[in-house]
N, CA, C and O atoms as a MOPAC input file, in Angstrom:
PM7 MOZYME 1SCF
protein

 N     11.20800 1    11.22300 1   -42.72600 1
 C     11.24200 1    11.50200 1   -41.29800 1
 C      9.87900 1    11.28400 1   -40.64400 1
 O      9.78800 1    11.17200 1   -39.42200 1
 N      8.82300 1    11.22400 1   -41.45100 1
 C      7.49300 1    11.02900 1   -40.90900 1
 C      7.36300 1     9.71300 1   -40.16000 1
 O      6.74700 1     9.66400 1   -39.09600 1
 N      7.94700 1     8.63300 1   -40.71300 1
 C      7.85600 1     7.33500 1   -40.05700 1
 C      8.64800 1     7.31500 1   -38.75900 1
 O      8.23500 1     6.67700 1   -37.79100 1
 N      9.77800 1     8.00700 1   -38.73000 1
 C     10.57400 1     8.07600 1   -37.51100 1
 C      9.78800 1     8.77900 1   -36.40200 1
 O      9.79400 1     8.34100 1   -35.25200 1
 N      9.12000 1     9.86200 1   -36.75700 1
 C      8.31100 1    10.60700 1   -35.80200 1
 C      7.13600 1     9.75500 1   -35.30500 1
 O      6.81100 1     9.74300 1   -34.11700 1
 N      6.50600 1     9.03900 1   -36.25700 1
 C      5.39100 1     8.16500 1   -35.89100 1
 C      5.87200 1     7.03500 1   -34.99700 1
 O      5.18000 1     6.64000 1   -34.05900 1
 N      7.05000 1     6.51800 1   -35.28700 1
 C      7.62400 1     5.44500 1   -34.48400 1
 C      7.87800 1     5.91600 1   -33.05600 1
 O      7.56100 1     5.22000 1   -32.09200 1
 N      8.45300 1     7.10300 1   -32.94000 1
 C      8.73200 1     7.67000 1   -31.61000 1
 C      7.42100 1     7.91100 1   -30.87000 1
 O      7.31500 1     7.63100 1   -29.67600 1
 N      6.43000 1     8.42800 1   -31.57800 1
 C      5.13300 1     8.69800 1   -30.96000 1
 C      4.48300 1     7.38700 1   -30.49700 1
 O      3.92400 1     7.32100 1   -29.40300 1
 N      4.55900 1     6.36000 1   -31.32600 1
 C      4.00600 1     5.04900 1   -30.96500 1
 C      4.69900 1     4.47400 1   -29.74300 1
 O      4.05900 1     3.91200 1   -28.85300 1
 N      6.02600 1     4.62400 1   -29.71300 1
 C      6.79600 1     4.13500 1   -28.56700 1
 C      6.41700 1     4.90900 1   -27.30400 1
 O      6.28000 1     4.32400 1   -26.22900 1
 N      6.24800 1     6.22200 1   -27.43900 1
 C      5.86300 1     7.05800 1   -26.29500 1
 C      4.49400 1     6.64300 1   -25.76600 1
 O      4.27800 1     6.59100 1   -24.55500 1
 N      3.58300 1     6.35300 1   -26.67000 1
 C      2.24100 1     5.93200 1   -26.25600 1
 C      2.30800 1     4.60900 1   -25.50500 1
 O      1.63700 1     4.44000 1   -24.48600 1
 N      3.12200 1     3.65800 1   -26.00500 1
 C      3.20400 1     2.38300 1   -25.30400 1
 C      3.88500 1     2.52600 1   -23.94900 1
 O      3.54700 1     1.79500 1   -23.01800 1
 N      4.82900 1     3.44300 1   -23.81500 1
 C      5.46500 1     3.69400 1   -22.51900 1
 C      4.43200 1     4.27200 1   -21.54800 1
 O      4.35400 1     3.85700 1   -20.39200 1
 N      3.64500 1     5.22800 1   -22.03000 1
 C      2.60400 1     5.83400 1   -21.18900 1
 C      1.56800 1     4.78800 1   -20.79600 1
 O      1.13100 1     4.75500 1   -19.64600 1
 N      1.16800 1     3.92700 1   -21.74200 1
 C      0.21200 1     2.85900 1   -21.44200 1
 C      0.75500 1     1.91800 1   -20.36900 1
 O      0.04500 1     1.55800 1   -19.42900 1
 N      2.01200 1     1.52400 1   -20.51500 1
 C      2.63100 1     0.63300 1   -19.53100 1
 C      2.70100 1     1.30600 1   -18.16500 1
 O      2.43600 1     0.68000 1   -17.13900 1
 N      3.06000 1     2.58700 1   -18.16300 1
 C      3.12100 1     3.33500 1   -16.90800 1
 C      1.74200 1     3.39700 1   -16.26300 1
 O      1.61200 1     3.18900 1   -15.05700 1
 N      0.71300 1     3.68200 1   -17.05500 1
 C     -0.65200 1     3.79400 1   -16.54200 1
 C     -1.12000 1     2.45600 1   -15.96000 1
 O     -1.72900 1     2.42000 1   -14.89100 1
 N     -0.83200 1     1.35100 1   -16.67300 1
 C     -1.21500 1     0.02500 1   -16.16500 1
 C     -0.52200 1    -0.25200 1   -14.83700 1
 O     -1.15000 1    -0.74400 1   -13.89800 1
 N      0.77400 1     0.06400 1   -14.75300 1
 C      1.52400 1    -0.16700 1   -13.52100 1
 C      0.96400 1     0.70400 1   -12.40000 1
 O      0.84500 1     0.25000 1   -11.26200 1
 N      0.62000 1     1.95300 1   -12.71400 1
 C      0.03300 1     2.85500 1   -11.72700 1
 C     -1.27100 1     2.27100 1   -11.18500 1
 O     -1.51900 1     2.31800 1    -9.98000 1
 N     -2.09600 1     1.72700 1   -12.06400 1
 C     -3.36200 1     1.12700 1   -11.62900 1
 C     -3.10100 1    -0.08800 1   -10.72800 1
 O     -3.79600 1    -0.28600 1    -9.73200 1
 N     -2.10100 1    -0.89600 1   -11.08300 1
 C     -1.74200 1    -2.05000 1   -10.24300 1
 C     -1.30600 1    -1.59500 1    -8.85700 1
 O     -1.71900 1    -2.16600 1    -7.84800 1
 N     -0.47000 1    -0.56500 1    -8.81500 1
 C      0.03400 1    -0.05400 1    -7.53700 1
 C     -1.11500 1     0.51900 1    -6.69700 1
 O     -1.17500 1     0.30700 1    -5.48600 1
 N     -2.02400 1     1.24500 1    -7.35600 1
 C     -3.18200 1     1.79400 1    -6.63900 1
 C     -4.03400 1     0.67700 1    -6.04900 1
 O     -4.48700 1     0.77800 1    -4.90900 1
 N     -4.25500 1    -0.38400 1    -6.81700 1
 C     -5.05600 1    -1.51500 1    -6.33800 1
 C     -4.34100 1    -2.21300 1    -5.18200 1
 O     -4.96800 1    -2.57900 1    -4.18800 1
 N     -3.02900 1    -2.39400 1    -5.31700 1
 C     -2.24900 1    -3.01900 1    -4.24600 1
 C     -2.32800 1    -2.17700 1    -2.97200 1
 O     -2.47700 1    -2.71400 1    -1.87400 1
 N     -2.22700 1    -0.86100 1    -3.12400 1
 C     -2.32500 1     0.04400 1    -1.97900 1
 C     -3.69400 1    -0.07500 1    -1.32600 1
 O     -3.79900 1    -0.10800 1    -0.09900 1
 N     -4.75400 1    -0.14000 1    -2.14800 1
 C     -6.11000 1    -0.26000 1    -1.62300 1
 C     -6.25500 1    -1.57000 1    -0.84100 1
 O     -6.83700 1    -1.59000 1     0.24400 1
 N     -5.72200 1    -2.66000 1    -1.39800 1
 C     -5.80000 1    -3.95800 1    -0.72900 1
 C     -5.02000 1    -3.94700 1     0.59200 1
 O     -5.47400 1    -4.50300 1     1.59100 1
 N     -3.84000 1    -3.30600 1     0.58800 1
 C     -3.04900 1    -3.23000 1     1.81400 1
 C     -3.75700 1    -2.40400 1     2.88100 1
 O     -3.72500 1    -2.75500 1     4.06100 1
 N     -4.39400 1    -1.31000 1     2.47500 1
 C     -5.14200 1    -0.49100 1     3.42800 1
 C     -6.28100 1    -1.30600 1     4.03900 1
 O     -6.52800 1    -1.23800 1     5.24300 1
 N     -6.96900 1    -2.07400 1     3.19700 1
 C     -8.06800 1    -2.92800 1     3.66600 1
 C     -7.53200 1    -3.98500 1     4.63400 1
 O     -8.13500 1    -4.24600 1     5.67500 1
 N     -6.40300 1    -4.58500 1     4.28500 1
 C     -5.78400 1    -5.60200 1     5.13600 1
 C     -5.35200 1    -4.98600 1     6.46800 1
 O     -5.53900 1    -5.59200 1     7.52300 1
 N     -4.77500 1    -3.78100 1     6.41700 1
 C     -4.34300 1    -3.11400 1     7.64000 1
 C     -5.52500 1    -2.81000 1     8.54800 1
 O     -5.42700 1    -2.95100 1     9.76700 1
 N     -6.64900 1    -2.38900 1     7.95600 1
 C     -7.85700 1    -2.13900 1     8.75700 1
 C     -8.28500 1    -3.40500 1     9.46900 1
 O     -8.62200 1    -3.38600 1    10.65300 1
 N     -8.26700 1    -4.51700 1     8.72500 1
 C     -8.66500 1    -5.81100 1     9.29300 1
 C     -7.71100 1    -6.21400 1    10.41500 1
 O     -8.15100 1    -6.67300 1    11.46900 1
 N     -6.40400 1    -6.04500 1    10.19000 1
 C     -5.40300 1    -6.39500 1    11.20700 1
 C     -5.59100 1    -5.53800 1    12.44800 1
 O     -5.58900 1    -6.05700 1    13.56500 1
 N     -5.75300 1    -4.24300 1    12.27000 1
 C     -5.94500 1    -3.34600 1    13.41200 1
 C     -7.20600 1    -3.72300 1    14.17700 1
 O     -7.19700 1    -3.76600 1    15.40700 1
 N     -8.29200 1    -3.99600 1    13.45600 1
 C     -9.54400 1    -4.37900 1    14.09800 1
 C     -9.35200 1    -5.66300 1    14.91500 1
 O     -9.81600 1    -5.76800 1    16.05000 1
 N     -8.65900 1    -6.63200 1    14.31200 1
 C     -8.39800 1    -7.90000 1    15.00400 1
 C     -7.56200 1    -7.67100 1    16.26200 1
 O     -7.85900 1    -8.22200 1    17.32200 1
 N     -6.51500 1    -6.85200 1    16.13700 1
 C     -5.65500 1    -6.57300 1    17.29500 1
 C     -6.43200 1    -5.83500 1    18.38700 1
 O     -6.23400 1    -6.09200 1    19.57500 1
 N     -7.31200 1    -4.92200 1    17.98400 1
 C     -8.11500 1    -4.20300 1    18.96300 1
 C     -9.05300 1    -5.16000 1    19.68900 1
 O     -9.25300 1    -5.04000 1    20.89800 1
 N     -9.63000 1    -6.11300 1    18.94800 1
 C    -10.50500 1    -7.10600 1    19.58200 1
 C     -9.71400 1    -7.95400 1    20.57200 1
 O    -10.22800 1    -8.35000 1    21.61800 1
 N     -8.45300 1    -8.22700 1    20.22600 1
 C     -7.59500 1    -9.01600 1    21.11500 1
 C     -7.06200 1    -8.16800 1    22.26700 1
 O     -6.51700 1    -8.69900 1    23.23400 1
 N     -7.21800 1    -6.86300 1    22.16400 1
 C     -6.72500 1    -5.97100 1    23.20800 1
 C     -5.24800 1    -5.66300 1    23.07600 1
 O     -4.64300 1    -5.14700 1    24.01600 1
 N     -4.65000 1    -5.96600 1    21.93000 1
 C     -3.21400 1    -5.76000 1    21.74800 1
 C     -2.87700 1    -4.41600 1    21.11500 1
 O     -1.76700 1    -3.90800 1    21.27400 1
 N     -3.83100 1    -3.84700 1    20.40200 1
 C     -3.54700 1    -2.59500 1    19.69500 1
 C     -3.97200 1    -1.40800 1    20.54100 1
 O     -4.94000 1    -1.49500 1    21.29600 1
 N     -3.26000 1    -0.31000 1    20.41700 1
 C     -3.63900 1     0.87400 1    21.18300 1
 C     -4.96200 1     1.44400 1    20.67000 1
 O     -5.19200 1     1.52600 1    19.46300 1
 N     -5.81000 1     1.83100 1    21.59500 1
 C     -7.04900 1     2.52200 1    21.24000 1
 C     -6.77000 1     3.99200 1    21.48000 1
 O     -6.71900 1     4.44700 1    22.62200 1
 N     -6.59100 1     4.72700 1    20.40400 1
 C     -6.23200 1     6.13100 1    20.57500 1
 C     -7.32700 1     7.03200 1    20.04900 1
 O     -8.07900 1     6.67200 1    19.14300 1
 N     -7.39900 1     8.19800 1    20.63400 1
 C     -8.25400 1     9.25400 1    20.11800 1
 C     -7.30200 1    10.35500 1    19.67300 1
 O     -6.12200 1    10.31400 1    20.01900 1
 N     -7.77500 1    11.32700 1    18.92500 1
 C     -6.86300 1    12.38300 1    18.45700 1
 C     -6.14200 1    13.12800 1    19.58500 1
 O     -5.07800 1    13.70400 1    19.35800 1
 N     -6.70400 1    13.12400 1    20.78800 1
 C     -6.06500 1    13.85200 1    21.88400 1
 C     -5.03200 1    13.00100 1    22.62700 1
 O     -4.24000 1    13.52400 1    23.41100 1
 N     -5.04600 1    11.69400 1    22.37800 1
 C     -4.09100 1    10.81500 1    23.05000 1
 C     -2.78800 1    10.71800 1    22.25900 1
 O     -2.77100 1    10.90800 1    21.04200 1
 N     -1.71300 1    10.42500 1    22.95700 1
 C     -0.44600 1    10.14900 1    22.28800 1
 C     -0.42600 1     8.66100 1    21.96900 1
 O     -0.63500 1     7.84100 1    22.86300 1
 N     -0.17800 1     8.29300 1    20.70800 1
 C     -0.16100 1     6.87400 1    20.37300 1
 C      0.97000 1     6.14400 1    21.11800 1
 O      2.01500 1     6.71600 1    21.43100 1
 N      0.71700 1     4.87800 1    21.38200 1
 C      1.70300 1     4.03000 1    22.05100 1
 C      2.92100 1     3.86800 1    21.14000 1
 O      2.77700 1     3.64900 1    19.93700 1
 N      4.10400 1     3.97600 1    21.71100 1
 C      5.32600 1     3.74500 1    20.93900 1
 C      5.60500 1     2.24300 1    20.99700 1
 O      5.72700 1     1.66200 1    22.07600 1
 N      5.70300 1     1.63000 1    19.82700 1
 C      5.88300 1     0.18600 1    19.76300 1
 C      7.36000 1    -0.17800 1    19.71600 1
 O      8.15700 1     0.47800 1    19.04600 1
 N      7.70400 1    -1.22400 1    20.43100 1
 C      9.07100 1    -1.72500 1    20.37500 1
 C      9.28100 1    -2.43500 1    19.04000 1
 O      8.31500 1    -2.80500 1    18.37300 1
 N     10.53200 1    -2.62600 1    18.65200 1
 C     10.83200 1    -3.31100 1    17.39400 1
 C     10.27300 1    -4.73700 1    17.42300 1
 O      9.81500 1    -5.23800 1    16.39600 1
 N     10.30500 1    -5.39300 1    18.58500 1
 C      9.75500 1    -6.75000 1    18.69400 1
 C      8.26300 1    -6.75700 1    18.38400 1
 O      7.77000 1    -7.63600 1    17.67700 1
 N      7.54600 1    -5.76200 1    18.92300 1
 C      6.09900 1    -5.66600 1    18.69000 1
 C      5.82700 1    -5.40700 1    17.20600 1
 O      4.91700 1    -5.99900 1    16.62500 1
 N      6.62200 1    -4.52000 1    16.59900 1
 C      6.45300 1    -4.20800 1    15.17300 1
 C      6.67000 1    -5.47500 1    14.34500 1
 O      5.90200 1    -5.75400 1    13.42400 1
 N      7.71400 1    -6.24300 1    14.67000 1
 C      7.99300 1    -7.49400 1    13.95200 1
 C      6.85100 1    -8.48500 1    14.14100 1
 O      6.46700 1    -9.18500 1    13.20400 1
 N      6.30700 1    -8.54200 1    15.35900 1
 C      5.19300 1    -9.44700 1    15.65000 1
 C      3.97600 1    -9.07800 1    14.80200 1
 O      3.33600 1    -9.95100 1    14.21600 1
 N      3.66000 1    -7.78000 1    14.73800 1
 C      2.52000 1    -7.33300 1    13.92800 1
 C      2.77200 1    -7.61300 1    12.45400 1
 O      1.85000 1    -7.98100 1    11.72400 1
 N      4.01100 1    -7.44100 1    12.01200 1
 C      4.35200 1    -7.69500 1    10.61000 1
 C      4.13300 1    -9.16900 1    10.27500 1
 O      3.62500 1    -9.49300 1     9.20100 1
 N      4.51800 1   -10.07100 1    11.19800 1
 C      4.32900 1   -11.50700 1    10.96400 1
 C      2.84600 1   -11.83300 1    10.86300 1
 O      2.44100 1   -12.62900 1    10.01600 1
 N      2.02900 1   -11.22100 1    11.72400 1
 C      0.57900 1   -11.44600 1    11.67800 1
 C      0.03700 1   -10.98700 1    10.33400 1
 O     -0.81400 1   -11.65100 1     9.74000 1
 N      0.53800 1    -9.83600 1     9.84900 1
 C      0.07800 1    -9.29100 1     8.57300 1
 C      0.44800 1   -10.16200 1     7.38300 1
 O     -0.25600 1   -10.16900 1     6.37300 1
 N      1.54900 1   -10.89700 1     7.49700 1
 C      1.99800 1   -11.74700 1     6.39100 1
 C      1.19200 1   -13.03600 1     6.29300 1
 O      1.18500 1   -13.67900 1     5.24300 1
 N      0.52400 1   -13.41800 1     7.35300 1
 C     -0.21100 1   -14.68800 1     7.36600 1
 C     -1.45300 1   -14.64600 1     6.51300 1
 O     -2.17400 1   -15.63900 1     6.42400 1

């Protein structure tokens, strides 16, 4: 039974390793998306298209067309 236990433990370790690698990939992807979003927002603000809000202001409600337009810009 020792080999069976070792086999299960080895399999568990490889599952955890795979999960950890995937977690790191997702974290990096999230970091890159946040960076890209900052760049997009900055660009839109320079163009005058994005709302300039302060914590006391209510953010502009975007129409679905505007959201789709921003999404297309982000994909480029």
